[in-house]
C-alpha positions as CSV (number, residue, x, y, z in Angstrom):
1,M,-2.1,-14.5,9.4
2,E,-1.8,-16.6,6.2
3,K,-0.9,-14.8,3.0
4,E,-1.2,-16.3,-0.4
5,L,-0.3,-15.0,-3.8
6,I,-2.4,-16.5,-6.7
7,I,-1.1,-15.7,-10.2
8,N,-3.3,-16.4,-13.2
9,S,-1.4,-16.1,-16.5
10,T,-3.2,-15.8,-19.9
11,P,-1.8,-15.1,-23.4
12,T,-2.7,-11.4,-23.1
13,E,-2.3,-10.6,-19.4
14,V,-1.3,-11.6,-15.9
15,E,-3.7,-11.4,-13.0
16,I,-2.4,-11.4,-9.4
17,A,-4.5,-11.9,-6.4
18,L,-3.3,-11.3,-2.8
19,L,-5.2,-13.2,-0.2
20,E,-5.1,-12.7,3.6
21,N,-6.7,-15.6,5.4
22,S,-8.4,-16.6,2.1
23,K,-9.9,-13.1,1.7
24,L,-9.1,-11.1,-1.4
25,I,-7.2,-8.0,-0.5
26,E,-5.4,-6.8,-3.6
27,L,-6.0,-7.5,-7.3
28,H,-3.4,-6.5,-10.0
29,H,-3.6,-6.7,-13.8
30,Q,-0.7,-6.5,-16.1
31,K,-1.1,-6.8,-19.9
32,T,1.8,-8.7,-21.5
33,N,2.3,-6.0,-24.1
34,T,2.4,-3.0,-21.7
35,N,5.3,-0.6,-22.3
36,F,4.9,1.7,-19.3
37,T,5.3,0.6,-15.7
38,V,5.9,2.7,-12.6
39,G,9.6,2.7,-12.0
40,D,10.8,2.4,-15.6
41,V,13.7,4.7,-16.4
42,F,13.8,6.5,-19.8
43,L,16.1,8.9,-21.7
44,G,13.4,11.4,-22.8
45,K,13.4,14.6,-24.8
46,I,11.8,17.8,-23.7
47,R,9.0,18.6,-26.2
48,R,8.0,21.9,-24.7
49,T,8.0,23.8,-21.5
50,M,4.8,25.4,-20.1
51,P,5.6,28.3,-17.7
52,G,1.9,28.7,-16.9
53,L,1.8,25.2,-15.5
54,N,5.5,25.3,-14.3
55,A,5.9,22.0,-16.1
56,A,7.3,20.4,-19.2
57,F,6.0,17.8,-21.6
58,V,8.5,15.0,-22.4
59,D,8.6,12.5,-25.2
60,I,9.4,9.0,-23.9
61,G,7.8,7.1,-26.7
62,H,4.2,7.1,-25.4
63,K,1.3,8.3,-27.7
64,K,0.8,11.1,-25.3
65,D,3.7,13.2,-24.1
66,A,4.6,12.6,-20.4
67,F,4.1,15.3,-17.8
68,L,7.0,16.6,-15.7
69,H,6.2,19.2,-13.0
70,Y,8.8,21.4,-11.5
71,T,8.2,19.9,-8.0
72,D,9.2,16.5,-9.4
73,L,12.5,17.7,-10.8
74,G,14.3,17.2,-7.4
75,P,17.0,19.4,-6.0
76,K,19.8,17.5,-7.8
77,L,18.5,18.2,-11.3
78,R,21.7,20.0,-12.4
79,S,23.8,17.0,-11.4
80,L,21.4,14.7,-13.3
81,I,21.6,16.8,-16.4
82,K,25.4,16.9,-16.2
83,Y,25.6,13.2,-15.8
84,T,23.2,12.6,-18.6
85,N,25.0,14.8,-21.1
86,G,28.4,13.4,-20.1
87,S,27.3,9.8,-20.4
88,V,25.7,10.4,-23.8
89,A,28.8,12.2,-25.1
90,G,31.2,9.6,-23.6
91,S,33.1,12.0,-21.4
92,I,31.9,10.2,-18.3
93,N,33.1,6.6,-18.7
94,T,32.1,5.1,-15.4
95,H,28.8,4.5,-13.6
96,L,30.4,5.2,-10.2
97,L,30.1,8.8,-8.8
98,D,33.3,8.8,-6.7
99,N,35.0,11.5,-8.8
100,F,31.7,13.1,-10.0
101,K,31.4,16.7,-8.8
102,L,27.8,17.4,-7.7
103,E,26.3,20.7,-9.1
104,P,24.5,23.2,-6.9
105,E,20.9,22.3,-6.0
106,I,17.9,24.1,-7.7
107,I,15.6,26.2,-5.6
108,K,12.1,24.9,-4.7
109,T,10.4,28.0,-5.9
110,G,12.0,28.2,-9.3
111,K,10.5,28.2,-12.8
112,I,10.7,25.3,-15.3
113,D,12.1,27.4,-18.2
114,Q,15.0,28.5,-16.0
115,V,16.3,24.9,-15.7
116,L,15.1,23.0,-18.8
117,N,15.2,23.8,-22.5
118,R,13.2,22.5,-25.5
119,R,14.8,19.4,-27.2
120,Q,17.0,18.8,-24.2
121,Q,17.6,15.1,-23.4
122,L,17.0,14.1,-19.8
123,L,17.0,11.0,-17.6
124,V,13.4,10.5,-16.2
125,Q,11.5,7.8,-14.3
126,V,7.8,7.0,-14.5
127,L,6.0,8.2,-11.4
128,K,2.5,7.4,-12.5
129,E,1.1,5.3,-15.3
130,P,-1.2,6.9,-17.9
131,I,-4.6,7.5,-16.3
132,G,-7.6,8.3,-18.5
133,T,-6.7,11.0,-21.0
134,K,-3.5,11.9,-19.2
135,G,-0.1,10.6,-20.2
136,P,2.5,9.2,-17.8
137,R,3.8,11.4,-15.0
138,L,7.5,11.6,-14.6
139,S,10.1,12.4,-11.9
140,C,13.8,13.3,-12.1
141,E,14.5,12.0,-8.6
142,L,15.7,8.5,-9.8
143,T,15.4,5.5,-7.5
144,I,16.5,1.9,-8.0
145,P,14.4,-0.3,-5.6
146,G,15.5,-3.5,-4.0
147,R,13.9,-5.7,-1.4
148,F,15.8,-4.3,1.5
149,M,16.9,-0.9,0.2
150,V,16.3,1.8,-2.4
151,L,19.3,3.4,-4.1
152,T,19.1,7.2,-4.9
153,P,21.9,8.5,-7.1
154,F,23.4,12.1,-6.5
155,S,22.5,12.0,-2.8
156,D,24.3,11.4,0.5
157,V,21.1,10.8,2.6
158,I,20.6,7.6,4.5
159,A,17.0,7.1,5.7
160,V,15.5,4.3,7.6
161,S,11.9,3.2,7.3
162,K,9.7,4.6,10.2
163,K,8.1,1.2,10.5
164,I,11.4,0.0,12.1
165,A,10.6,1.2,15.6
166,N,13.5,-0.2,17.6
167,P,16.1,2.6,18.0
168,E,19.0,0.2,18.4
169,E,18.1,-1.5,15.1
170,R,17.8,1.8,13.4
171,K,21.3,2.8,14.6
172,R,22.7,-0.6,13.6
173,L,21.3,-0.3,10.0
174,K,22.6,3.2,9.6
175,R,26.1,2.1,10.6
176,L,26.0,-0.8,8.2
177,I,24.8,1.3,5.3
178,E,27.4,4.0,6.0
179,S,30.1,1.3,5.8
180,I,29.0,0.0,2.4
181,R,27.4,3.0,0.7
182,P,29.3,4.2,-2.4
183,K,30.1,7.9,-2.6
184,N,27.3,10.2,-3.9
185,F,24.7,7.5,-3.6
186,G,21.9,7.8,-1.0
187,I,20.1,4.8,0.4
188,I,16.6,4.4,1.9
189,V,16.4,1.3,4.1
190,R,13.1,-0.6,3.8
191,T,11.2,-2.4,6.6
192,A,12.3,-5.8,5.2
193,A,15.9,-5.0,6.1
194,E,15.2,-5.3,9.8
195,G,17.5,-7.9,11.3
196,K,19.4,-8.5,8.1
197,K,23.2,-9.0,8.0
198,V,25.7,-6.8,6.2
199,A,26.4,-9.5,3.7
200,D,22.7,-9.6,2.6
201,L,22.6,-5.8,2.3
202,H,25.9,-5.6,0.4
203,E,24.8,-8.3,-2.1
204,E,21.6,-6.4,-2.9
205,L,23.5,-3.1,-3.2
206,Q,25.8,-4.6,-5.8
207,G,22.8,-5.8,-7.7
208,M,21.3,-2.3,-7.7
209,L,24.6,-0.7,-8.7
210,S,24.8,-3.2,-11.7
211,K,21.4,-1.8,-12.8
212,W,22.8,1.7,-12.6
213,E,25.8,0.5,-14.7
214,D,23.4,-0.8,-17.3
215,I,21.7,2.6,-17.5
216,H,25.1,4.3,-17.9
217,R,26.2,1.8,-20.6
218,Q,23.0,2.4,-22.7
219,L,23.2,6.1,-22.3
220,R,26.4,6.2,-24.4
221,N,25.5,7.6,-27.8
222,G,21.8,7.1,-26.8
223,K,19.1,9.0,-28.6
224,A,15.8,9.8,-26.9
225,P,13.3,8.4,-26.5
226,I,14.7,5.1,-25.2
227,K,13.9,2.8,-22.2
228,L,17.0,2.3,-20.1
229,L,15.7,0.3,-17.2
230,S,12.5,-1.8,-17.0
231,E,10.8,-2.4,-13.7
232,L,10.3,-6.0,-12.8
233,D,7.2,-7.7,-14.1
234,K,4.2,-7.2,-11.9
235,A,4.5,-10.6,-10.1
236,S,8.1,-10.1,-9.2
237,S,7.7,-6.5,-8.2
238,I,4.8,-7.4,-5.8
239,M,6.9,-10.2,-4.3
240,R,9.9,-7.9,-3.9
241,D,7.8,-5.2,-2.1
242,I,5.5,-7.3,0.1
243,L,7.1,-10.7,0.6
244,N,7.7,-11.5,4.3
245,D,7.6,-14.4,6.7
246,D,3.8,-14.4,6.7
247,F,3.7,-15.7,3.1
248,N,3.1,-19.4,3.0
249,K,1.9,-20.0,-0.5
250,I,2.4,-18.7,-4.1
251,V,0.5,-20.6,-6.8
252,V,1.1,-20.1,-10.5
253,N,-0.8,-21.6,-13.4
254,D,1.9,-21.2,-16.1
255,K,5.0,-23.3,-16.3
256,Q,7.3,-20.5,-17.7
257,L,6.0,-18.0,-15.1
258,Y,6.4,-20.7,-12.4
259,T,10.1,-21.0,-13.3
260,N,10.6,-17.3,-13.4
261,V,9.0,-16.8,-10.0
262,R,11.1,-19.6,-8.5
263,N,14.3,-18.1,-10.0
264,F,13.4,-14.7,-8.7
265,L,12.7,-16.0,-5.2
266,A,15.9,-17.9,-5.3
267,S,17.8,-14.6,-5.8
268,I,16.0,-12.6,-3.1
269,A,14.8,-15.2,-0.5
270,P,16.1,-18.7,-1.2
271,E,14.4,-20.1,1.9
272,K,11.0,-19.2,0.3
273,V,11.4,-21.1,-2.9
274,D,9.4,-24.1,-1.7
275,I,6.3,-22.1,-1.1
276,V,5.9,-21.8,-4.9
277,S,3.7,-24.4,-6.6
278,L,2.2,-25.0,-10.0
279,H,-1.5,-25.2,-10.4
280,K,-2.2,-28.5,-12.3
281,S,-6.0,-28.8,-11.9
282,R,-8.2,-28.5,-14.9
283,K,-10.3,-26.1,-12.9
284,P,-9.3,-22.4,-13.5
285,I,-7.0,-21.2,-10.8
286,F,-9.1,-18.2,-9.7
287,E,-12.1,-20.4,-9.5
288,A,-10.3,-23.1,-7.5
289,Y,-9.3,-20.6,-4.8
290,G,-12.6,-18.8,-4.7
291,I,-11.3,-15.6,-6.2
292,T,-13.7,-15.3,-9.1
293,R,-16.6,-15.4,-6.6
294,Q,-15.0,-12.8,-4.4
295,I,-14.4,-10.5,-7.4
296,K,-18.0,-10.7,-8.4
297,S,-19.2,-9.9,-4.9
298,S,-16.6,-7.2,-4.1
299,F,-16.8,-5.0,-7.2
300,G,-19.7,-3.0,-8.5
301,K,-21.6,-0.1,-7.0
302,T,-22.6,-1.9,-3.8
303,A,-20.5,-4.0,-1.5
304,T,-22.4,-6.1,1.1
305,M,-20.9,-7.1,4.5
306,P,-21.6,-10.2,6.6
307,S,-23.9,-8.4,9.0
308,G,-26.2,-7.3,6.2
309,A,-24.8,-3.7,6.2
310,Y,-23.5,-2.5,2.9
311,L,-21.4,0.2,1.2
312,V,-22.4,2.3,-1.8
313,I,-19.3,3.4,-3.7
314,E,-19.6,6.2,-6.3
315,S,-16.7,7.7,-8.2
316,T,-16.4,11.1,-10.0
317,E,-13.5,12.8,-11.7
318,A,-12.7,14.8,-8.6
319,M,-13.2,12.3,-5.8
320,H,-14.8,9.0,-4.5
321,V,-17.7,8.9,-2.2
322,I,-18.6,6.0,0.1
323,D,-21.9,5.8,1.9
324,V,-22.4,3.4,4.8
325,N,-25.8,1.8,5.2
326,S,-26.9,-0.4,8.1
327,G,-29.4,-2.5,6.1
328,H,-32.4,-3.9,7.9
329,K,-30.6,-6.3,10.2
330,M,-29.2,-3.8,12.7
331,S,-30.2,-4.7,16.3
332,S,-32.1,-2.0,18.1
333,N,-31.4,-3.2,21.7
334,D,-28.6,-0.7,22.1
335,Q,-28.8,1.7,19.2
336,E,-25.5,3.5,19.8
337,E,-23.5,0.3,20.2
338,A,-25.2,-1.2,17.1
339,V,-24.2,1.9,15.1
340,L,-20.6,1.7,16.3
341,A,-20.4,-2.0,15.4
342,V,-21.7,-1.3,11.9
343,N,-19.3,1.6,11.4
344,L,-16.3,-0.5,12.6
345,E,-17.3,-3.3,10.2
346,A,-17.6,-0.8,7.4
347,A,-14.2,0.8,8.2
348,E,-12.5,-2.6,7.8
349,E,-14.3,-3.3,4.5
350,I,-13.5,0.2,3.2
351,A,-9.8,-0.2,4.0
352,R,-10.0,-3.5,2.0
353,Q,-11.9,-1.9,-0.9
354,L,-9.4,0.9,-1.2
355,R,-6.6,-1.6,-1.7
356,L,-8.6,-4.0,-3.8
357,R,-9.9,-1.3,-6.3
358,D,-6.7,0.7,-5.9
359,I,-8.8,3.8,-5.3
360,G,-6.7,7.0,-5.1
361,G,-7.2,10.7,-4.7
362,I,-9.8,12.2,-2.3
363,I,-12.2,9.8,-0.6
364,I,-15.2,11.0,1.4
365,I,-16.9,8.5,3.7
366,D,-20.4,9.1,5.1
367,F,-20.5,6.9,8.2
368,I,-23.8,6.3,10.1
369,D,-24.2,9.3,12.5
370,M,-22.8,8.9,16.0
371,R,-23.3,11.3,18.9
372,N,-20.9,9.6,21.3
373,R,-17.5,11.4,21.1
374,E,-15.7,8.3,22.4
375,H,-17.3,6.2,19.6
376,K,-16.1,8.7,17.0
377,H,-12.6,8.5,18.4
378,R,-12.6,4.7,18.4
379,L,-13.8,4.7,14.7
380,V,-10.9,7.0,13.6
381,K,-8.4,4.9,15.5
382,A,-9.8,1.7,14.0
383,M,-9.6,3.1,10.4
384,Q,-6.0,4.1,11.0
385,Q,-5.3,0.5,12.2
386,F,-7.1,-1.1,9.2
387,M,-5.1,1.2,6.8
388,K,-1.7,0.3,8.3
389,K,-1.3,-2.6,5.9
390,D,-1.9,-0.3,2.9
391,R,1.4,0.3,1.1
392,A,0.1,3.4,-0.7
393,Q,0.7,6.7,1.1
394,H,-2.4,8.0,2.7
395,T,-3.7,10.5,5.2
396,I,-6.8,10.1,7.4
397,L,-8.6,13.1,8.9
398,P,-10.9,12.9,11.9
399,L,-14.7,12.9,11.5
400,S,-16.1,16.3,10.6
401,K,-19.1,17.9,12.4
402,F,-21.3,16.3,9.7
403,G,-19.9,12.8,10.4
404,L,-17.8,12.7,7.3
405,M,-14.3,11.2,7.1
406,Q,-11.8,12.4,4.5
407,I,-9.0,10.3,3.3
408,T,-6.4,11.1,0.6
409,R,-4.6,8.1,-0.9
410,Q,-1.7,8.0,-3.3
411,R,-2.8,7.2,-6.9
412,V,-0.1,5.8,-9.3
413,R,-2.3,3.6,-11.5
414,P,-5.8,3.8,-12.9
415,E,-8.5,2.6,-10.5
416,I,-9.4,-1.1,-11.1
417,Q,-12.9,-1.2,-12.4
418,I,-14.7,-4.5,-13.0
419,N,-18.2,-4.5,-14.3
420,T,-19.9,-7.4,-12.5
421,A,-23.3,-6.8,-14.1
422,E,-24.0,-9.3,-16.9
423,V,-26.4,-9.3,-19.8
424,C,-28.8,-12.2,-19.1
425,P,-27.4,-15.1,-21.2
426,T,-30.9,-16.7,-21.4
427,C,-32.9,-13.7,-22.8
428,N,-29.9,-11.6,-24.1
429,G,-31.4,-8.6,-22.5
430,T,-34.9,-8.9,-23.9
431,G,-36.5,-9.9,-20.7
432,K,-38.2,-12.9,-22.3
433,I,-37.2,-16.6,-22.7
434,N,-38.7,-19.6,-24.4
435,A,-41.2,-21.6,-22.4
436,S,-39.2,-23.4,-19.7
437,I,-41.6,-26.3,-19.8
438,L,-40.3,-27.2,-23.2
439,L,-36.6,-27.3,-22.1
440,T,-36.6,-31.1,-21.5
441,D,-38.1,-31.6,-24.9
442,D,-35.3,-29.6,-26.5
443,I,-32.6,-31.6,-24.7
444,E,-34.3,-34.9,-25.7
445,R,-34.5,-33.8,-29.3
446,D,-30.8,-33.0,-29.3
447,L,-30.0,-36.4,-27.6
448,T,-32.0,-38.2,-30.3
449,F,-30.0,-36.5,-33.0
450,L,-26.7,-37.3,-31.4
451,L,-27.4,-40.9,-30.8
452,Q,-28.8,-41.4,-34.2
453,S,-25.6,-40.0,-35.6
454,D,-23.4,-42.3,-33.4
455,P,-25.4,-45.0,-31.4
456,N,-22.2,-46.0,-29.5
457,A,-21.4,-42.5,-28.3
458,K,-20.8,-42.0,-24.6
459,I,-22.5,-38.8,-23.9
460,K,-22.3,-36.5,-20.8
461,L,-24.8,-33.8,-20.3
462,K,-23.8,-30.6,-18.3
463,V,-26.6,-28.5,-16.9
464,H,-27.3,-26.0,-14.1
465,P,-27.6,-27.7,-10.6
466,Y,-31.4,-26.9,-10.5
467,L,-31.9,-28.6,-13.8
468,E,-29.8,-31.6,-12.8
469,S,-32.0,-32.1,-9.7
470,F,-35.1,-31.9,-11.9
471,L,-33.8,-34.4,-14.4
472,K,-32.9,-36.9,-11.7
473,K,-35.9,-36.5,-9.3
474,G,-38.8,-38.9,-8.9
475,F,-39.4,-42.4,-10.1
476,P,-39.2,-42.9,-12.9
477,S,-37.0,-39.8,-13.4
478,T,-36.5,-38.1,-16.7
479,R,-33.1,-39.7,-17.0
480,M,-34.6,-43.1,-16.4
481,K,-37.1,-42.5,-19.2
482,W,-34.2,-41.5,-21.5
483,S,-32.4,-44.7,-20.6
484,A,-35.4,-46.8,-21.5
485,K,-35.9,-44.9,-24.7
486,F,-32.2,-44.8,-26.0
487,Y,-30.9,-48.0,-24.2
488,K,-28.1,-45.9,-22.9
489,W,-27.4,-44.3,-19.5
490,I,-26.8,-40.5,-19.8
491,N,-24.3,-39.0,-17.3
492,I,-25.6,-35.7,-16.0
493,E,-23.2,-33.3,-14.3
494,P,-24.1,-30.0,-12.6
495,D,-22.1,-26.8,-13.4
496,P,-22.9,-23.7,-11.3
497,D,-21.5,-21.4,-14.0
498,F,-24.4,-22.3,-16.3
499,H,-27.5,-20.3,-16.4
500,V,-30.7,-22.1,-15.5
501,N,-31.8,-22.9,-19.1
502,Q,-28.3,-23.7,-20.4
503,Y,-27.1,-27.2,-21.3
504,K,-24.1,-28.7,-23.2
505,F,-23.1,-32.2,-24.4
506,F,-19.6,-33.6,-24.0
507,D,-18.0,-36.8,-25.5
508,Q,-15.9,-39.4,-23.7
509,N,-12.8,-37.2,-24.0
510,D,-14.7,-34.4,-22.2
511,E,-14.7,-32.3,-25.4
512,E,-17.9,-30.3,-26.1
513,I,-20.1,-31.6,-28.9
514,R,-21.3,-28.6,-30.8
515,L,-24.7,-28.9,-32.5
516,N,-24.5,-25.8,-34.5
């Protein structure tokens, strides 16, 4: 499978598209002025505790106080508070925890006001970005992620990703980690660590420990709210999390970002540096790789599949509902097999849509009814297989007696919503346009004005492909008539992004000639 990462950088945001076999799978947006990213570590201050919610509201510098629930405090909360206070006061003068005495764990069924106080300073990490009217959600179980491992302070646990199935490899990794793990630091081994040498793991561990050292250094005399550790920019964090041997191309359209991506790859995967290239064409990068077209066809209320079947996707505050429709092209030779084929195609597209739109929470899918129990089982298995590539945590339940499938999917960011409907650029929503028969007269009138202003001008006319065909067709064509009238050959170029009645003039430097 070919995987490509296409990065479009603009002055206000960075857009990242993940393609698998040229098909758009994930789309990420990051505004360049954003201050809150999942994974950022802050020194926050408790604003107030809410015993009724068993939660606290924390000031981390956002316009809305962040939400910290008791279940997100983690069992090592007392150790975290002790370390925070000691580092701020200067009594703890090292980031290492070799001589740090861990405090007793808090109980799972405790109350928030028993462990936290108003105005207390606390190390916290962003668990979810602000969504809708809600502020960020926080956790006190700090993690420092790398490509191969995740470092967890105040813990002694070594966990290996379940996706590493080979028992011998799991044992090998556990032995390696145990030999290099610093005291009172836990480590989660990621799938990418499979087959890696101890030198690679040790080098990354030192990098993560240096980040923990930065947090400790900034804590000294620190005053909340303050950001202590910033997660990587979106492009780098995506590469860190998903980069593997399947990737064969990363294309960037900005020189500075191109340099940053190459430098980042050189630090985590030097052998992959050469797959990064700079997009130099004048054609927009998303258009050159067919991403713009896929965005237009994939977002919106309805998503159509190659067979003619389509999905209707509706979202509410509580859940998302997806309805599968066969369309009018379903073969009726073998009704049950045809229904299964449509449902399997829909399952694959739904798995893609969940990743693409980053839909989270509760998802209800109304598949086309099937009576065959074996077909129902195959559909559930297929959905589980299609969702395997999804990095978000999810749970898939079997079909209910009404033929509904329930899925829960982790939500850490707002759902991506792109409105693909456009106000008609020709009529501006009025439903009426000027008489189309007069369009060539309008173009000829503007040509006359331009050539009277500068008889030697080299003019290029850009129009919709339909209009281009009309202007060039027949003998003599409209363009030939213009040539005879103005003693000048007019270059006509098609542009599929133009609406049917739109036209523009360009000079020899390909700069638009504005008539207004």
